[in-house]
C-alpha positions, 0 to 999 in steps of 0.5 A, spaced: 340 951 383 334 946 384 337 940 389 336 933 385 337 926 388 341 921 384 338 914 382 342 911 388 339 916 393 332 914 390 333 907 391 335 908 398 329 912 400 324 907 396 328 901 400 327 904 407 320 906 405 318 899 404 321 897 410 317 902 414 311 899 411 312 892 413 309 892 420 304 897 418 302 893 412 302 886 415 297 889 421 292 892 416 292 885 412 291 881 418 286 886 422 278 885 422 276 891 418 282 892 413 284 885 412 277 883 409 277 880 402 271 885 401 277 890 400 281 890 394 288 889 395 290 895 391 286 899 396 290 896 402 297 897 399 295 904 398 292 905 405 299 902 407 303 907 403 299 913 405 299 911 413 306 909 413 308 917 411 309 919 418 313 913 420 318 915 414 318 922 417 319 921 424 321 914 426 328 911 426 330 907 420 335 902 418 341 904 414 340 903 406 347 899 407 344 894 412 338 893 408 342 890 402 345 885 407 342 878 407 342 878 414 336 883 414 331 878 412 331 876 420 329 884 421 324 883 415 321 877 418 321 880 425 317 886 422 312 882 419 311 877 425 309 884 429 304 886 424 301 880 423 301 878 431 297 885 432 292 884 427 291 877 429 289 879 436 284 884 434 281 878 429 281 873 434 277 877 439 272 879 434 271 872 432 267 872 439 261 875 435 261 870 430 262 864 435 256 867 439 252 868 433 253 861 430 252 858 437 245 862 437 243 860 430 245 852 431 241 852 438 235 855 434 235 851 428 238 856 423 244 853 422 242 851 415 240 859 414 247 860 411 250 865 406 257 866 403 261 870 407 267 874 403 270 875 410 270 868 412 271 865 405 265 860 406 258 859 408 256 862 415 250 863 418 246 869 417 246 870 424 253 870 425 254 875 419 249 880 422 253 880 429 260 881 425 257 887 421 254 890 428 261 889 431 264 892 426 259 898 426 261 899 433 268 898 432 268 904 427 263 908 430 268 908 436 274 910 432 277 903 434 280 903 427 284 910 428 286 908 435 289 901 433 293 905 427 295 910 432 298 904 436 302 901 431 305 908 429 307 909 436 310 902 436 315 904 431 318 909 437 317 904 443 319 898 438 324 900 433 325 896 427 330 891 428 329 890 435 329 883 438 323 879 439 320 875 445 317 869 442 314 867 448 310 873 449 307 872 442 305 865 444 302 867 451 298 872 448 295 868 442 293 863 448 290 868 452 287 871 446 284 865 444 281 863 451 278 870 452 275 870 445 271 863 448 269 867 454 267 873 451 263 869 446 260 865 452 258 871 455 254 874 449 250 868 447 248 865 454 242 869 455 239 867 448 241 860 448 239 859 456 232 862 454 232 857 447 234 851 452 228 852 456 224 853 450 226 847 447 225 843 454 218 846 454 216 844 447 219 837 448 215 836 454 209 838 450 210 834 444 211 828 448 204 829 452 201 831 446 204 826 440 199 830 435 203 836 435 209 835 430 216 838 432 217 841 425 210 844 424 209 846 432 216 847 435 220 849 429 216 856 428 216 857 435 223 857 436 225 861 430 219 866 432 222 866 439 229 867 437 228 873 433 224 876 439 230 875 443 235 878 439 230 884 438 230 885 446 237 884 447 240 888 441 240 894 446 245 890 451 249 887 445 251 894 443 254 895 450 257 888 450 260 889 443 263 896 446 266 892 451 269 887 446 272 893 442 275 896 449 278 889 451 281 888 444 284 895 444 287 893 451 289 887 449 293 890 443 296 895 447 299 890 452 302 886 447 305 892 444 308 894 451 310 887 453 314 886 446 317 893 447 319 891 454 321 884 452 
């Protein structure tokens, strides 16, 4: 005889499977790589369903009778908060590259050279998009996306489904992550912005002493040329900065999940 399952058992298993997908799906939607608008929604749903298979096999899942209870809504919200918070930690820190590129473009007068960014959903400077794509390439090249997914899967063991959350940990982690983003962005853009500031001062002195040198016909081409040259010269250093940013983001994610499991 071939063993079979009743319709009730199938529905119970699907309900447990959906609960196991909540935290992971929320993380994939909020994370920088999988959460981009350029990735179709069916791909994200399929990726969540496939990656959630180890959770169903290994992690403790709630009883089907508990899932049918109205009080289980609090558990669903808790799972979504964990996944979204973990994804936003990476997205906020990865925003340091976009902020650095935006400030460099504004200082160089390239703020008008904007293009539609599907990830941001609006017009962003081209320099900012280049920095963002560069960071994503480094992140994938370092297999950071696999490490982040591994952390989320491990969190089902250290922070089982239905565990109580310490909202104070989430608030403090969000504030600290925002501060770290601006600190990292300032560190990345400071060399280029400092050189451009000195160059603008020199151009201002020259145009003041020689009024026939028009700012737009003389200063603007010099500034753009210097910006491209500086980005080219600092490109090897940016790889190291982006690698440090990826490490900092993964460490922050690990600390957040550890703090939630301890709290």
